[in-house]
GUVO-658994 format. One record per residue (C-alpha): z, y, x negated; residue number from 1; chain; residue in one letter. Coordinates in steps of 0.05 Angstrom, whole numbers, plus 5000, padded with zeros to 4 digits. Layout:
N
<lumfi z="Z" y="Y" x="X" resi="NUM" chain="A" resn="A"/>
...
//
This chain:
116
<lumfi z="4974" y="5519" x="4873" resi="1" chain="A" resn="X"/>
<lumfi z="4966" y="5442" x="4869" resi="2" chain="A" resn="X"/>
<lumfi z="4955" y="5410" x="4801" resi="3" chain="A" resn="X"/>
<lumfi z="4943" y="5338" x="4820" resi="4" chain="A" resn="X"/>
<lumfi z="4964" y="5279" x="4863" resi="5" chain="A" resn="X"/>
<lumfi z="5036" y="5256" x="4854" resi="6" chain="A" resn="X"/>
<lumfi z="5046" y="5191" x="4894" resi="7" chain="A" resn="X"/>
<lumfi z="5042" y="5156" x="4961" resi="8" chain="A" resn="X"/>
<lumfi z="5110" y="5150" x="4996" resi="9" chain="A" resn="X"/>
<lumfi z="5116" y="5085" x="5035" resi="10" chain="A" resn="X"/>
<lumfi z="5175" y="5081" x="5083" resi="11" chain="A" resn="X"/>
<lumfi z="5207" y="5012" x="5088" resi="12" chain="A" resn="X"/>
<lumfi z="5257" y="4976" x="5132" resi="13" chain="A" resn="X"/>
<lumfi z="5276" y="4923" x="5081" resi="14" chain="A" resn="X"/>
<lumfi z="5278" y="4952" x="5011" resi="15" chain="A" resn="X"/>
<lumfi z="5284" y="4885" x="4973" resi="16" chain="A" resn="X"/>
<lumfi z="5229" y="4852" x="5013" resi="17" chain="A" resn="X"/>
<lumfi z="5183" y="4912" x="5001" resi="18" chain="A" resn="X"/>
<lumfi z="5198" y="4912" x="4926" resi="19" chain="A" resn="X"/>
<lumfi z="5179" y="4839" x="4922" resi="20" chain="A" resn="X"/>
<lumfi z="5115" y="4850" x="4962" resi="21" chain="A" resn="X"/>
<lumfi z="5091" y="4910" x="4922" resi="22" chain="A" resn="X"/>
<lumfi z="5107" y="4879" x="4855" resi="23" chain="A" resn="X"/>
<lumfi z="5092" y="4804" x="4866" resi="24" chain="A" resn="X"/>
<lumfi z="5037" y="4809" x="4917" resi="25" chain="A" resn="X"/>
<lumfi z="5002" y="4875" x="4903" resi="26" chain="A" resn="X"/>
<lumfi z="5015" y="4875" x="4828" resi="27" chain="A" resn="X"/>
<lumfi z="5053" y="4941" x="4820" resi="28" chain="A" resn="X"/>
<lumfi z="5098" y="4952" x="4760" resi="29" chain="A" resn="X"/>
<lumfi z="5166" y="4984" x="4769" resi="30" chain="A" resn="X"/>
<lumfi z="5172" y="5053" x="4736" resi="31" chain="A" resn="X"/>
<lumfi z="5244" y="5058" x="4760" resi="32" chain="A" resn="X"/>
<lumfi z="5287" y="5033" x="4817" resi="33" chain="A" resn="X"/>
<lumfi z="5350" y="5060" x="4847" resi="34" chain="A" resn="X"/>
<lumfi z="5358" y="5004" x="4897" resi="35" chain="A" resn="X"/>
<lumfi z="5367" y="5007" x="4955" resi="36" chain="A" resn="X"/>
<lumfi z="5352" y="5081" x="4958" resi="37" chain="A" resn="X"/>
<lumfi z="5286" y="5093" x="4923" resi="38" chain="A" resn="X"/>
<lumfi z="5235" y="5061" x="4876" resi="39" chain="A" resn="X"/>
<lumfi z="5176" y="5088" x="4838" resi="40" chain="A" resn="X"/>
<lumfi z="5120" y="5038" x="4825" resi="41" chain="A" resn="X"/>
<lumfi z="5053" y="5041" x="4791" resi="42" chain="A" resn="X"/>
<lumfi z="4989" y="5007" x="4814" resi="43" chain="A" resn="X"/>
<lumfi z="4952" y="5015" x="4749" resi="44" chain="A" resn="X"/>
<lumfi z="4886" y="4985" x="4773" resi="45" chain="A" resn="X"/>
<lumfi z="4881" y="5042" x="4824" resi="46" chain="A" resn="X"/>
<lumfi z="4913" y="5095" x="4780" resi="47" chain="A" resn="X"/>
<lumfi z="4965" y="5113" x="4832" resi="48" chain="A" resn="X"/>
<lumfi z="5040" y="5115" x="4838" resi="49" chain="A" resn="X"/>
<lumfi z="5073" y="5087" x="4900" resi="50" chain="A" resn="X"/>
<lumfi z="5144" y="5105" x="4920" resi="51" chain="A" resn="X"/>
<lumfi z="5187" y="5062" x="4967" resi="52" chain="A" resn="X"/>
<lumfi z="5240" y="5096" x="5009" resi="53" chain="A" resn="X"/>
<lumfi z="5282" y="5064" x="5064" resi="54" chain="A" resn="X"/>
<lumfi z="5275" y="5091" x="5134" resi="55" chain="A" resn="X"/>
<lumfi z="5331" y="5094" x="5184" resi="56" chain="A" resn="X"/>
<lumfi z="5339" y="5028" x="5221" resi="57" chain="A" resn="X"/>
<lumfi z="5271" y="5012" x="5252" resi="58" chain="A" resn="X"/>
<lumfi z="5253" y="5085" x="5241" resi="59" chain="A" resn="X"/>
<lumfi z="5188" y="5114" x="5266" resi="60" chain="A" resn="X"/>
<lumfi z="5165" y="5128" x="5194" resi="61" chain="A" resn="X"/>
<lumfi z="5149" y="5055" x="5181" resi="62" chain="A" resn="X"/>
<lumfi z="5080" y="5036" x="5204" resi="63" chain="A" resn="X"/>
<lumfi z="5065" y="5106" x="5230" resi="64" chain="A" resn="X"/>
<lumfi z="5061" y="5149" x="5167" resi="65" chain="A" resn="X"/>
<lumfi z="5002" y="5170" x="5126" resi="66" chain="A" resn="X"/>
<lumfi z="4952" y="5115" x="5109" resi="67" chain="A" resn="X"/>
<lumfi z="4933" y="5111" x="5036" resi="68" chain="A" resn="X"/>
<lumfi z="4863" y="5085" x="5018" resi="69" chain="A" resn="X"/>
<lumfi z="4845" y="5051" x="4954" resi="70" chain="A" resn="X"/>
<lumfi z="4775" y="5048" x="4925" resi="71" chain="A" resn="X"/>
<lumfi z="4747" y="4978" x="4914" resi="72" chain="A" resn="X"/>
<lumfi z="4680" y="4953" x="4889" resi="73" chain="A" resn="X"/>
<lumfi z="4672" y="4904" x="4946" resi="74" chain="A" resn="X"/>
<lumfi z="4710" y="4907" x="5011" resi="75" chain="A" resn="X"/>
<lumfi z="4690" y="4835" x="5027" resi="76" chain="A" resn="X"/>
<lumfi z="4715" y="4807" x="4961" resi="77" chain="A" resn="X"/>
<lumfi z="4779" y="4847" x="4965" resi="78" chain="A" resn="X"/>
<lumfi z="4793" y="4823" x="5036" resi="79" chain="A" resn="X"/>
<lumfi z="4783" y="4751" x="5013" resi="80" chain="A" resn="X"/>
<lumfi z="4831" y="4761" x="4954" resi="81" chain="A" resn="X"/>
<lumfi z="4884" y="4793" x="4999" resi="82" chain="A" resn="X"/>
<lumfi z="4877" y="4737" x="5051" resi="83" chain="A" resn="X"/>
<lumfi z="4885" y="4685" x="4997" resi="84" chain="A" resn="X"/>
<lumfi z="4952" y="4717" x="4980" resi="85" chain="A" resn="X"/>
<lumfi z="4973" y="4709" x="5053" resi="86" chain="A" resn="X"/>
<lumfi z="4967" y="4784" x="5068" resi="87" chain="A" resn="X"/>
<lumfi z="4950" y="4805" x="5139" resi="88" chain="A" resn="X"/>
<lumfi z="4882" y="4838" x="5138" resi="89" chain="A" resn="X"/>
<lumfi z="4838" y="4873" x="5189" resi="90" chain="A" resn="X"/>
<lumfi z="4764" y="4864" x="5199" resi="91" chain="A" resn="X"/>
<lumfi z="4709" y="4895" x="5157" resi="92" chain="A" resn="X"/>
<lumfi z="4684" y="4959" x="5187" resi="93" chain="A" resn="X"/>
<lumfi z="4627" y="5005" x="5171" resi="94" chain="A" resn="X"/>
<lumfi z="4611" y="5077" x="5189" resi="95" chain="A" resn="X"/>
<lumfi z="4545" y="5099" x="5161" resi="96" chain="A" resn="X"/>
<lumfi z="4541" y="5074" x="5089" resi="97" chain="A" resn="X"/>
<lumfi z="4617" y="5069" x="5083" resi="98" chain="A" resn="X"/>
<lumfi z="4650" y="5001" x="5087" resi="99" chain="A" resn="X"/>
<lumfi z="4725" y="4998" x="5097" resi="100" chain="A" resn="X"/>
<lumfi z="4782" y="4954" x="5122" resi="101" chain="A" resn="X"/>
<lumfi z="4857" y="4954" x="5132" resi="102" chain="A" resn="X"/>
<lumfi z="4913" y="4909" x="5107" resi="103" chain="A" resn="X"/>
<lumfi z="4988" y="4913" x="5119" resi="104" chain="A" resn="X"/>
<lumfi z="5047" y="4911" x="5073" resi="105" chain="A" resn="X"/>
<lumfi z="5111" y="4871" x="5085" resi="106" chain="A" resn="X"/>
<lumfi z="5139" y="4927" x="5128" resi="107" chain="A" resn="X"/>
<lumfi z="5079" y="4937" x="5174" resi="108" chain="A" resn="X"/>
<lumfi z="5050" y="4998" x="5138" resi="109" chain="A" resn="X"/>
<lumfi z="4974" y="5002" x="5141" resi="110" chain="A" resn="X"/>
<lumfi z="4937" y="5009" x="5075" resi="111" chain="A" resn="X"/>
<lumfi z="4862" y="5020" x="5072" resi="112" chain="A" resn="X"/>
<lumfi z="4808" y="4998" x="5025" resi="113" chain="A" resn="X"/>
<lumfi z="4740" y="5030" x="5019" resi="114" chain="A" resn="X"/>
<lumfi z="4679" y="5013" x="4978" resi="115" chain="A" resn="X"/>
<lumfi z="4658" y="5067" x="4931" resi="116" chain="A" resn="X"/>
//
């Protein structure tokens, strides 16, 4: 039935601000953009596509949708890199052998990182 993973849809309040954040700060490349309605981006280092879609004004989608997680080799190093870029980050957490943390995009959407 399913043949693979397509993309992560991130709902945004400010399309232009989110485009700048995902490209300039996170390093995504633009596959295509139909501003201000939709954009398809690629985060090549993670091998994933990210789509940006505006929500209704202050809609409940922003900040409350699914939470994507990206694999990293070191949660500590990644948190330091994100903080150096001025990105809001959460604290390092660990459950069993798994280390993980959260950071937030320009719209308040939570994004996770996990070692492994």
